[in-house]
Structures are given as structure tokens and as C-alpha cells.
C-alpha positions as CSV (number, residue, x, y, z in Angstrom):
1,X,-26.4,-5.8,-37.0
2,X,-24.8,-5.9,-33.6
3,X,-22.8,-9.0,-34.6
4,X,-21.6,-7.3,-37.7
5,X,-20.5,-4.3,-35.7
6,X,-18.7,-6.5,-33.2
7,X,-16.9,-8.2,-36.1
8,X,-15.9,-4.9,-37.7
9,X,-14.7,-3.6,-34.3
10,X,-12.6,-6.7,-33.9
11,X,-11.1,-6.4,-37.3
12,X,-10.3,-2.7,-36.8
13,X,-8.6,-3.4,-33.5
14,X,-6.5,-6.2,-34.9
15,X,-5.5,-4.0,-37.9
16,X,-4.5,-1.2,-35.6
17,X,-2.5,-3.6,-33.6
18,X,-0.7,-5.1,-36.6
19,X,-0.1,-1.7,-38.1
20,X,1.8,-0.9,-35.0
21,X,4.2,-3.7,-35.7
22,X,5.1,-2.3,-39.1
23,X,5.6,1.2,-37.7
24,X,7.7,-0.3,-34.9
25,X,10.0,-2.0,-37.3
26,X,10.6,1.3,-39.1
27,X,11.1,3.1,-35.8
28,X,13.6,0.5,-34.5
29,X,15.7,0.7,-37.6
30,X,15.9,4.5,-37.2
31,X,17.1,4.2,-33.6
32,X,19.8,1.7,-34.2
33,X,21.0,2.9,-37.7
34,X,23.6,5.3,-36.3
35,X,25.4,3.7,-33.3
36,X,28.1,6.0,-31.9
37,X,28.9,4.1,-28.7
38,X,28.9,0.3,-28.5
39,X,28.2,-1.6,-25.4
40,X,31.2,-3.3,-23.7
41,X,30.0,-6.4,-21.8
42,X,33.2,-8.4,-21.9
43,X,33.9,-10.2,-18.6
44,X,30.5,-9.3,-17.0
45,X,28.8,-12.0,-15.0
46,X,25.4,-13.1,-16.2
47,X,22.8,-13.7,-13.4
48,X,19.3,-15.1,-14.0
49,X,16.6,-13.5,-11.9
50,X,13.5,-15.5,-11.3
51,X,10.6,-13.0,-11.1
52,X,7.8,-13.7,-8.6
53,X,4.2,-12.6,-8.2
54,X,3.6,-9.4,-6.2
55,X,3.5,-8.4,-3.4
56,X,6.7,-10.4,-3.1
57,X,10.2,-9.5,-4.4
58,X,12.7,-11.8,-6.1
59,X,15.7,-12.9,-4.1
60,X,18.2,-10.1,-4.0
61,X,21.1,-8.5,-2.0
62,X,20.5,-5.1,-0.4
63,X,24.1,-4.1,-1.0
64,X,26.4,-5.2,-3.8
65,X,30.0,-3.9,-4.2
66,X,31.1,-6.0,-7.1
67,X,31.4,-5.3,-10.8
68,X,28.3,-4.6,-12.9
69,X,26.4,-7.7,-14.0
70,X,23.9,-8.6,-16.7
71,X,20.7,-9.6,-15.0
72,X,18.7,-11.9,-17.2
73,X,14.9,-12.0,-16.9
74,X,12.0,-13.4,-18.8
75,X,8.4,-12.3,-18.9
76,X,5.5,-13.8,-20.8
77,X,2.6,-11.5,-21.7
78,X,-0.8,-13.0,-20.9
79,X,-4.1,-11.6,-22.0
80,X,-6.6,-13.1,-19.5
81,X,-9.8,-12.6,-17.7
82,X,-9.6,-11.6,-14.1
83,X,-12.2,-11.1,-11.4
84,X,-11.7,-7.6,-9.8
85,X,-14.4,-8.2,-7.2
86,X,-16.9,-11.1,-6.8
87,X,-18.9,-11.3,-10.0
88,X,-17.1,-8.5,-11.8
89,X,-14.7,-9.6,-14.6
90,X,-12.3,-7.7,-16.8
91,X,-10.3,-8.7,-19.9
92,X,-6.9,-7.8,-18.5
93,X,-3.5,-7.6,-20.2
94,X,-0.7,-8.6,-18.0
95,X,3.1,-9.1,-17.7
96,X,3.7,-12.6,-16.4
97,X,0.0,-13.2,-15.7
98,X,-0.3,-10.8,-12.7
99,X,-1.6,-7.4,-11.9
100,X,0.7,-5.6,-11.4
101,X,3.5,-7.3,-13.2
102,X,6.5,-8.6,-11.2
103,X,8.9,-6.2,-9.4
104,X,12.4,-6.5,-10.8
105,X,15.4,-5.8,-8.5
106,X,18.9,-4.8,-9.7
107,X,21.7,-2.6,-8.6
108,X,23.0,0.6,-10.0
109,X,25.3,-0.1,-12.9
110,X,23.8,-3.5,-13.7
111,X,22.4,-4.3,-17.2
112,X,18.8,-5.5,-17.3
113,X,18.4,-8.0,-20.1
114,X,14.7,-8.9,-20.6
115,X,13.3,-11.5,-22.9
116,X,9.7,-10.5,-23.6
117,X,7.4,-13.1,-25.1
118,X,4.0,-12.6,-26.7
119,X,2.4,-16.0,-27.2
120,X,0.4,-16.8,-30.3
121,X,-2.6,-17.3,-28.0
122,X,-2.8,-13.5,-27.5
123,X,-4.6,-11.2,-29.9
124,X,-2.8,-7.9,-29.6
125,X,0.7,-6.4,-30.1
126,X,2.5,-5.5,-26.9
127,X,5.8,-3.9,-25.8
128,X,7.4,-2.5,-22.7
129,X,8.4,1.1,-21.7
130,X,10.8,1.2,-18.8
131,X,10.7,4.6,-17.0
132,X,14.1,3.7,-15.6
133,X,15.8,3.4,-19.0
134,X,17.3,5.9,-21.5
135,X,16.3,6.2,-25.1
136,X,13.9,4.7,-27.7
137,X,10.7,5.6,-25.8
138,X,12.0,3.7,-22.7
139,X,12.6,0.7,-24.9
140,X,9.1,0.8,-26.2
141,X,10.2,1.5,-29.8
142,X,12.5,-1.6,-29.8
143,X,10.2,-4.1,-28.1
144,X,6.9,-4.3,-30.1
145,X,6.0,-7.9,-30.6
146,X,3.0,-9.4,-32.4
147,X,1.4,-12.6,-31.2
148,X,3.9,-15.5,-31.6
149,X,7.0,-13.2,-31.3
150,X,9.6,-12.5,-28.7
151,X,12.2,-9.8,-28.3
152,X,15.3,-9.2,-26.1
153,X,16.0,-5.8,-24.8
154,X,19.0,-4.7,-22.7
155,X,19.5,-1.4,-20.9
156,X,21.8,0.0,-18.3
157,X,20.3,0.7,-14.8
158,X,22.1,3.9,-14.0
159,X,19.5,5.8,-11.9
160,X,18.9,4.3,-8.4
161,X,15.2,4.3,-7.4
162,X,11.9,2.7,-8.0
163,X,10.3,3.1,-11.5
164,X,7.2,2.0,-13.4
165,X,7.3,0.0,-16.5
166,X,4.2,-0.5,-18.7
167,X,3.0,-1.4,-22.2
168,X,2.8,1.5,-24.7
169,X,2.2,0.1,-28.2
170,X,1.0,3.4,-29.6
171,X,-2.0,5.7,-29.9
172,X,-5.2,4.8,-28.0
173,X,-3.7,1.4,-27.3
174,X,-1.4,3.0,-24.7
175,X,-4.0,4.0,-22.1
176,X,-6.1,1.0,-23.0
177,X,-3.3,-1.4,-22.3
178,X,-2.3,0.4,-19.1
179,X,-5.8,0.6,-17.6
180,X,-6.2,-3.1,-18.6
181,X,-3.5,-3.9,-16.1
182,X,-0.3,-4.0,-18.1
183,X,2.3,-2.4,-15.9
184,X,4.8,-3.2,-13.1
185,X,7.9,-1.7,-11.5
186,X,11.6,-2.1,-11.2
187,X,13.8,-1.2,-8.2
188,X,17.4,-0.1,-8.8
189,X,19.3,-0.2,-5.5
190,X,22.4,1.9,-4.9
191,X,25.4,-0.4,-4.7
192,X,26.2,0.7,-1.2
193,X,22.6,0.3,-0.1
194,X,19.9,2.7,1.1
195,X,20.6,5.7,3.3
196,X,18.4,7.7,5.6
197,X,18.1,11.5,5.9
198,X,21.3,11.6,7.9
199,X,23.3,9.6,5.4
200,X,23.3,6.5,7.6
201,X,23.0,3.1,5.9
202,X,19.5,1.5,6.5
203,X,18.3,-2.0,5.7
204,X,14.9,-3.7,5.6
205,X,13.7,-7.0,7.1
206,X,10.9,-7.5,4.6
207,X,9.7,-5.8,1.4
208,X,6.4,-5.7,-0.4
209,X,5.3,-4.4,-3.8
210,X,1.8,-3.0,-4.1
211,X,0.4,-2.0,-7.5
212,X,-2.6,0.2,-7.5
213,X,-4.9,-0.1,-10.5
214,X,-8.0,1.9,-11.6
215,X,-10.4,-0.3,-13.7
216,X,-13.0,1.1,-16.0
217,X,-15.7,-1.6,-16.3
218,X,-18.6,-1.0,-18.7
219,X,-22.2,-1.4,-17.4
220,X,-25.4,-2.3,-19.2
221,X,-28.6,-0.2,-19.1
222,X,-29.6,-1.9,-15.8
223,X,-26.3,-1.0,-14.2
224,X,-24.9,-4.6,-14.3
225,X,-21.2,-4.9,-15.2
226,X,-20.7,-6.4,-18.6
227,X,-18.5,-9.4,-19.4
228,X,-16.5,-9.9,-22.6
229,X,-14.8,-12.8,-24.3
230,X,-11.5,-11.0,-24.9
231,X,-9.7,-7.6,-24.7
232,X,-10.6,-6.7,-28.3
233,X,-14.3,-7.2,-27.7
234,X,-14.2,-5.1,-24.6
235,X,-12.2,-2.2,-26.1
236,X,-14.9,0.1,-27.5
237,X,-17.1,0.0,-24.4
238,X,-14.1,0.4,-22.1
239,X,-12.8,3.4,-24.0
240,X,-16.1,5.2,-23.4
241,X,-15.9,4.6,-19.7
242,X,-12.2,5.7,-19.7
243,X,-13.1,9.1,-21.2
244,X,-15.1,9.9,-18.0
245,X,-11.8,9.6,-16.1
246,X,-13.6,8.0,-13.2
247,X,-12.7,4.4,-12.4
248,X,-15.4,2.0,-11.4
249,X,-13.0,-0.1,-9.3
250,X,-9.6,0.5,-7.7
251,X,-7.6,-2.5,-6.6
252,X,-4.3,-3.3,-4.9
253,X,-2.7,-6.2,-6.7
254,X,-5.5,-7.1,-9.0
255,X,-8.6,-7.6,-6.9
256,X,-10.6,-6.0,-4.1
257,X,-9.3,-7.4,-0.8
258,X,-6.3,-9.2,-2.5
259,X,-4.0,-8.1,0.3
260,X,-6.4,-8.5,3.2
261,X,-7.4,-11.3,5.5
262,X,-5.4,-14.5,5.0
263,X,-3.5,-12.7,2.2
264,X,-2.5,-9.6,4.3
265,X,1.1,-8.6,4.3
266,X,2.8,-9.6,7.5
267,X,5.5,-8.4,9.9
268,X,6.7,-8.6,13.5
269,X,7.1,-5.8,16.0
270,X,10.6,-4.4,15.6
271,X,10.9,-5.3,11.9
272,X,11.5,-2.7,9.3
273,X,9.5,-3.1,6.1
274,X,10.1,-1.5,2.7
275,X,6.9,-0.8,0.8
276,X,7.1,-0.1,-3.0
277,X,3.9,1.4,-4.3
278,X,3.2,2.1,-8.0
279,X,0.4,3.7,-9.9
280,X,0.8,3.7,-13.7
281,X,-2.1,6.1,-14.5
282,X,-3.9,8.0,-11.7
283,X,-2.5,9.8,-8.7
284,X,-2.7,8.3,-5.2
285,X,-1.8,9.2,-1.7
286,X,-0.7,6.5,0.7
287,X,-1.4,6.3,4.5
288,X,-0.5,3.5,6.9
289,X,-3.3,3.7,9.5
290,X,-1.6,3.2,12.9
291,X,1.9,3.8,11.5
292,X,3.9,6.3,9.4
293,X,6.5,6.6,6.7
294,X,9.7,6.7,8.7
295,X,11.5,7.3,5.5
296,X,9.9,8.2,2.2
297,X,11.7,8.7,-1.1
298,X,9.5,11.1,-3.0
299,X,9.3,10.2,-6.7
300,X,11.1,7.0,-5.9
301,X,14.6,8.4,-6.4
302,X,17.2,6.9,-4.1
303,X,19.6,9.7,-5.0
304,X,17.3,12.1,-3.2
305,X,17.4,12.5,0.6
306,X,14.3,10.8,2.0
307,X,11.7,12.7,3.9
308,X,10.9,11.5,7.5
309,X,7.9,10.8,9.7
310,X,5.3,11.2,7.0
311,X,1.6,10.6,7.7
312,X,0.7,10.4,4.1
313,X,2.8,10.3,0.9
314,X,2.0,11.0,-2.7
315,X,2.3,8.6,-5.6
316,X,1.9,10.4,-8.9
317,X,0.4,8.6,-11.9
318,X,3.4,7.0,-13.7
319,X,5.5,6.7,-10.5
320,X,6.7,4.1,-8.1
321,X,7.5,5.3,-4.6
322,X,9.4,3.6,-1.8
323,X,8.6,4.1,1.9
324,X,10.1,2.4,5.0
325,X,8.6,1.8,8.4
326,X,9.6,0.0,11.6
327,X,6.6,-1.5,13.3
328,X,6.3,-0.7,16.9
329,X,2.9,-2.2,17.9
330,X,1.1,-5.5,17.0
331,X,-2.3,-5.7,15.3
332,X,-3.9,-5.0,11.9
333,X,-2.6,-1.9,10.1
334,X,-4.7,-0.6,7.2
335,X,-2.5,0.5,4.2
336,X,-4.8,2.7,2.2
337,X,-5.3,5.3,-0.6
338,X,-6.3,8.2,1.6
339,X,-8.9,9.4,-0.8
340,X,-11.1,7.4,1.5
341,X,-13.9,7.2,-1.1
342,X,-11.4,5.3,-3.3
343,X,-10.2,3.2,-0.4
344,X,-13.4,2.1,1.2
345,X,-16.0,2.3,-1.7
346,X,-13.8,1.4,-4.7
347,X,-11.2,-0.9,-3.2
348,X,-7.9,0.9,-2.7
349,X,-6.9,-0.8,0.6
350,X,-4.6,-3.5,2.0
351,X,-3.8,-4.8,5.5
352,X,-0.5,-5.5,7.3
353,X,-0.8,-8.1,10.1
354,X,1.8,-7.5,12.8
355,X,2.7,-9.9,15.6
356,X,4.3,-9.0,18.9
357,X,3.7,-7.6,22.3
358,X,1.7,-4.4,22.9
359,X,3.6,-1.3,24.2
360,X,1.4,0.6,26.7
361,X,3.8,3.5,26.8
362,X,3.0,4.3,23.2
363,X,-0.8,3.8,23.6
364,X,-3.1,2.8,26.4
365,X,-6.8,2.5,26.8
366,X,-7.2,4.4,30.1
367,X,-10.9,3.6,30.5
368,X,-13.0,1.1,28.5
369,X,-16.1,2.4,26.8
370,X,-18.9,2.8,29.4
371,X,-22.0,4.9,30.1
372,X,-21.3,8.6,30.3
373,X,-20.7,9.7,33.9
């Protein structure tokens, strides 16, 4: 009986997924049937951007004063099993095989031209919704691809800031795909570069992208985490856990401890680091233990004046937020979700390892721990 139920569940999920393709084709025709303004790309340079796995960013210029360009990118969707902590596995859905998906970097006025591929080895229909774009459900209505299909989407990046992108194929599949890891972010830099609260130009020596993910992993009657052969088989049980709105795990970049130890982010005393932090579903609040947010762009908009000297900054669900800090002391800094239950018990934490010389004027141990006098 259980096997029959599993087969029926698989069939229903696949039918839901395929029906989304038919609906998408109708939606797409509706959006493009009445074009009033045509794009004019004549003479624009085409530039290929090679996307890289987070926390790193693709090669880019912080300032660009030239004409708008067409930035070509490619992402391959991968449904895969990942280990979120030792012995705990989830059937993830990913852009380019990573959680989060790669950070894209362009400049204001550029055109993003993405080729999105859904290999025939996948089971489900996918698409992409860019919060940075305008129209057609963020591009989601124009990018639904069944296994074995690809699509090309182009949109103009006209709002400087950091923005989430995620899969949104329709109905219950939207939250299921997002909490299964299918999101990433894009950074649209102002052409003249970033500015501080006094309108001075600022630059960064390093930049890191941290994607925070809440996972909803089903458990059996004994409390053991269950393991499934694919994302369709895990769907029904995962949806039940999702309804409780309480994640079982929270990861930075796909796995507990993924950005700690030998994989910690690094910097040197005197260097300025830009952190881009995204959360596609739940709210978070970021704190750099031992440091601060010298400049924080709330909501990720670079058109807004950044706030200064922040101890903790908020990242709403469905947002990517940028913060900048110049490191002044060496050592290990903890970069955490300051709901400390989520940071320590569920996994929402990373490290920054900073090299350099200690400044006693900023902090000094006047007397080492000893017996109370």
C-alpha cells in the first residue's frame, strides 16, 4: 500500500509540474502578444560572465563609466542530494549546483541575458524570478522549462542594489522549490561606484556572498531524519514540516559549518570587505561579533543612503542586503544570525579569519583571569 501511495504521489507531482509548463506557455504568449516598446541593442558590447560558487563573486569592476553592455550568463539547474550536516541529507534543487546559487554582478543600465538549462536528468519544471527585474512575474512567466529544455531571458538592470532571485514555478511548488535551496542573488552596482552616507565614493578589497537557508527535514517516529531518492519522493513529507514554519536546520551556504574552519572567509587588518547576505524565505538579523556594519544598505538598495556603525542589521525574507566593514583587529570574527538559537543550535553562523597585528589601543587585557582578590 505504501509503495502504491508513493507511486501515486510521484505521478501527481510530475503532472503538477508538467501542467505548469502548459500554463506557462499560455502566460508567456499573453505577455509578449502586445509589444509597445522594442529593445534597441544595436552596437552594445556582449560580455560573458563566468559565474562562480559562493561565497565568491565573479570577476567584475567596481566602477564602469562606459556604455551599457549585454552581460551573458549561463546556469544549469541541478536537482541533487546534499548533506546539510553530517548524516542529514536533503533532496535539494539548485541553480548551478550550489546553495545558494551564484551571485551575479552587473552595472546599472546593463542587460542581463541568462541562458537557463533544465537537463533531462531532472524530474521537475523550473524557472527563475528576478526581484531586480520588471514585468512577467520577475521573468518567471517567461522562463518555465521542463526537463530537457532551455530558455533565454534578457532584462535591463536599472535599479542599483542587491536582489534575490529564486525559482517560482507556481502554486505549492513555489515555497517547496525555495526551501529546497533554489535561490541566489544579483548585485547591480551604480556605474560611478558605491557611496557612503556623506556621498563619498567607497571601494572594497574583498567581497563575499552568504546565502542563508532554512531547511525543513522530515523525521521518522524515532526522531531520525529521513532520506529520500529524489525531490518528488520527499515532497509530501517536507510540505508537512514546512506548514509548522519552524526549520530543522539553518545553513550559511548549504551546510552547517560551510564557512568555518578551513573554509572561513578571510581578510587582513585594514581591508574593507563587502558582505552580501540573502534570505529567500525567512527573516534574519546579522551581527559580526567583534566588528560592525560600517555601512549598511537597508533592503539592499544602493540608491538609498547607507546607515552607519550598525551592531546588527536586518535581512527580510526575500531580500539581499549589502554591508561593508573595515577590519581593525586580527583574529576570528563570528558572522551570525543574532537569533542565537538559530545561530548556535540550528547552524546560522560563519567565521571570518583576519590576519594582522593587534591594536592595544582598541582593546587590551589589563589583567589575565586569576583568583578573585
